C-alpha positions in Angstrom: 25.5 -2.5 6.9 23.7 0.3 5.7 25.2 3.7 7.2 22.6 6.0 9.2 20.9 2.5 9.7 18.3 3.5 12.4 17.4 7.0 10.2 14.4 7.6 10.0 13.0 7.2 13.5 9.5 8.3 14.6 9.4 11.9 14.2 11.9 11.6 11.5 9.7 9.0 9.9 6.7 11.5 10.0 8.7 14.6 8.6 9.5 12.5 5.4 5.4 12.0 4.7 5.6 15.7 4.7 8.2 15.9 2.6 6.7 13.6 0.0 3.5 15.7 0.2 5.2 18.9 -0.1 7.3 17.1 -3.2 3.9 15.7 -4.9 3.1 20.1 -4.8 6.1 21.2 -6.1 5.9 18.4 -8.8 2.1 19.1 -9.4 2.6 22.7 -9.8 5.3 22.5 -12.0 4.1 19.4 -14.2 0.6 21.8 -14.2 2.3 24.5 -15.8 3.5 22.1 -18.8 0.2 20.0 -19.1 -0.4 21.8 -22.3 3.0 21.7 -23.6 3.3 18.1 -23.1 -0.1 17.2 -23.9 -0.9 15.2 -20.9 -4.3 14.0 -19.2 -5.0 14.0 -15.8 -4.2 10.3 -15.3 -1.0 10.7 -17.0 -0.1 13.6 -15.1 -1.0 12.1 -11.9 1.2 9.3 -12.6 4.7 11.9 -13.7 3.5 13.7 -10.0 4.1 10.3 -8.1 7.2 9.0 -9.9 8.9 12.7 -9.8 8.2 13.6 -6.2 8.9 10.0 -5.1 12.0 9.8 -6.8 13.3 13.4 -5.2 12.4 11.7 -1.6 14.3 8.3 -2.7 17.3 10.1 -3.9 18.3 11.5 -0.8 16.7 8.8 1.4 18.9 6.0 -0.5 22.1 8.1 -0.9 22.1 9.1 3.2 21.4 5.6 3.9 23.5 4.2 1.7 21.3 1.5 0.4 21.0 0.3 -2.9 17.9 -0.5 -4.5 18.6 -4.5 -4.7 18.8 -4.4 -0.6 16.1 -2.2 -0.3 13.7 -4.9 -2.0 15.4 -8.0 -0.6 17.5 -8.1 1.9 16.0 -11.7 3.3 18.5 -14.9 3.7 15.7 -16.6 1.5 16.1 -16.6 -1.8 13.7 -14.0 -3.8 12.7 -17.0 -5.8 11.3 -18.9 -2.7 9.8 -15.6 -1.2 7.8 -15.3 -4.7 7.0 -18.6 -5.4 5.8 -20.0 -1.5 4.6 -16.8 -0.3 2.6 -14.9 -2.7 0.2 -17.9 -3.8 -1.5 -18.1 -0.3 -1.3 -14.1 0.4 -3.6 -14.0 -3.1 -6.0 -16.3 -1.7 -6.2 -13.5 1.2 -7.1 -10.7 -1.4 -11.1 -11.6 -1.6 -12.1 -11.6 2.1 -10.0 -8.2 2.6 -11.9 -6.7 0.4 -15.1 -7.9 1.9 -14.0 -7.0 5.1 -12.9 -3.5 4.3 -15.8 -2.9 2.2 -18.1 -3.3 5.0 -15.8 -1.5 7.6 -15.8 1.4 5.2 -19.4 1.3 4.7 -19.6 1.6 8.7 -17.7 4.4 8.6 -19.4 6.6 6.1 -23.0 5.7 8.1 -21.0 7.3 11.0 -18.8 9.9 9.3 -21.1 10.7 6.0 -19.1 11.5 3.0 -18.8 15.4 2.6 -19.1 16.5 -1.1 -15.6 17.3 -1.6 -14.8 13.8 -0.2 -17.2 12.4 -2.7 -15.7 14.3 -5.1 -12.2 13.4 -4.2 -13.2 9.7 -4.4 -14.8 9.9 -7.6 -11.5 11.4 -9.3 -9.9 8.4 -7.6 -11.6 5.6 -9.9 -9.6 5.0 -12.9 -10.7 6.0 -16.3 -7.7 4.5 -18.4 -4.7 2.4 -18.3 -2.1 5.2 -16.9 -4.6 5.7 -13.8 -4.4 1.9 -13.7 -1.0 2.0 -13.4 -0.9 4.3 -10.8 -3.3 2.6 -8.6 -2.0 -1.2 -9.2 1.9 -0.5 -9.7 2.7 2.8 -9.1 1.1 3.0 -5.5 1.9 -0.4 -4.5 5.7 -0.3 -5.3 6.3 3.5 -3.9 4.5 3.0 -1.0 6.1 -0.4 0.2 9.6 1.0 -0.4 8.7 3.9 1.9 6.5 2.5 4.6 8.2 -0.7 4.8 11.6 -0.7 3.5 12.4 2.2 4.7 10.4 3.3 7.4 9.4 -0.2 9.2 13.1 -1.2 8.0 14.3 1.7 10.6 11.7 1.2 13.0 12.7 -2.3 13.8 16.1 -2.1 14.4 14.9 1.0 17.2 11.6 0.3 19.1 9.4 -3.2 20.1 8.2 -5.1 16.9 4.7 -4.4 17.8 5.6 -0.5 18.0 7.4 -0.3 15.0 4.5 -2.0 12.8 1.9 0.1 14.5 4.0 2.9 13.8 4.8 2.3 10.6 0.8 1.4 9.9 -0.2 4.9 11.7 2.1 6.6 9.0 1.3 5.1 6.0 -3.5 5.5 7.1 -2.3 9.2 8.1 -0.5 9.3 4.5 -4.1 8.8 2.8 -5.3 11.9 4.2 -8.7 10.9 5.0 -10.5 9.2 7.5 -11.6 6.3 5.8 -8.5 5.9 3.9 -7.0 6.2 7.5 -8.7 3.3 8.7 -8.3 1.0 5.7 -4.3 2.1 6.0 -3.9 1.4 9.5 -5.0 -2.2 9.4 -3.7 -2.9 5.9 -0.5 -1.0 7.2 -0.3 -3.3 10.0 -1.0 -6.6 8.1 1.5 -6.0 5.9 4.0 -4.8 8.4 3.9 -8.1 9.7 4.4 -9.8 6.2 7.6 -7.5 6.0 8.5 -8.4 9.9 8.5 -11.7 9.4 10.1 -11.8 5.7 11.9 -8.8 5.5 11.2 -8.8 1.8 8.8 -5.9 -0.2 8.0 -8.8 -3.0 5.2 -10.4 -0.6 4.4 -6.6 0.5 4.0 -5.2 -3.3 1.8 -8.5 -4.4 -0.3 -8.3 -1.6 -0.9 -4.5 -2.0 -0.9 -4.5 -5.8 -3.6 -7.8 -5.6 -5.4 -5.4 -3.1 -6.3 -2.0 -5.1 -6.6 -4.2 -8.2 -9.1 -6.2 -6.5 -11.0 -2.8 -5.1 -11.1 -1.4 -8.8 -12.5 -4.7 -9.8 -15.2 -4.9 -6.8 -15.9 -1.1 -8.1 -16.4 -1.6 -11.2 -18.8 -4.9 -11.3 -20.8 -2.9 -8.2 -21.3 0.1 -10.4 -21.0 -1.5 -13.7 -24.7 -3.0 -13.2 -28.2 -1.8 -12.8 -29.1 -1.3 -9.0 -30.0 -4.9 -7.5 -28.8 -7.1 -10.6 -24.9 -7.6 -8.9 -24.4 -8.5 -5.3 -20.8 -9.2 -5.0 -21.4 -9.6 -1.2 -24.2 -13.0 -1.6 -23.9 -15.6 1.6 -21.7 -17.8 -1.3 -19.1 -14.8 -2.0 -18.4 -14.3 1.7 -18.4 -18.2 2.4 -15.7 -18.6 -0.9 -13.8 -15.6 0.4 -13.5 -17.0 4.2 -13.0 -20.3 2.9 -9.7 -19.0 1.0 -8.4 -16.9 4.0 -8.8 -20.3 6.3 -6.5 -21.9 3.6 -4.2 -18.9 3.3 -3.8 -18.1 6.8 -3.4 -21.9 7.2 -0.4 -22.0 5.0 0.9 -18.4 6.0 1.2 -19.6 9.8 3.2 -22.8 8.9 5.6 -20.9 6.8 5.9 -18.0 8.6 4.6 -18.6 12.2 7.5 -18.9 14.0 9.9 -17.0 11.9 11.4 -13.8 12.4 13.8 -12.9 9.4 17.1 -10.9 10.3 17.7 -7.8 8.6 
């Protein structure tokens, strides 16, 4: 068993998230001064900042807890191969419904609380413009965020708090880490789903797969909408909803049969 197995508790997890922000600011300042020397574009700079900041956090946390990365990614007694091939396919079937549902939710949030000019500019900058930005959003973010919020924080919470307190607590921190109302709500709901998935499987493999597929799908959805003249492409037609919900029903049925009564030890 890893040492300091109950680190972090709720307050310590909040401080870890704050420390990650501070590391990103520090990494941004260091690399920003070297941007011209290194001849980095903004997407490449963002990728290095994310890697450097998370690296600083994980060097400390992994040493303090005495964890190795193999145990962090898959402490489940079920084989990694079985988890990958049995769980990931039905999880991917859930993604279209998640994207459509979250897009409706975000539209409602924007209607209730319209974006400020600063927030609109921030979201525009977040849309990837090249391979490096694609790597940040679809590879680095899912892997690193799942390592921290499920592999470190939720894993510790499950040993200290009741099941749903642990899942919702980690989901709240996951939403908070996005630093805006719109992504907070999406992060809270997505974090609860990912937390349930981790609690049932004790593996980051399905969590990373779902997170990466969702981020990739959101990008493709946005590109499809923005890449067509207005009113010529509507990805939210009744047929799209029907297909997405049909896939989601198959996914939920499969996941419930595999995970409904299972709580992996860990």
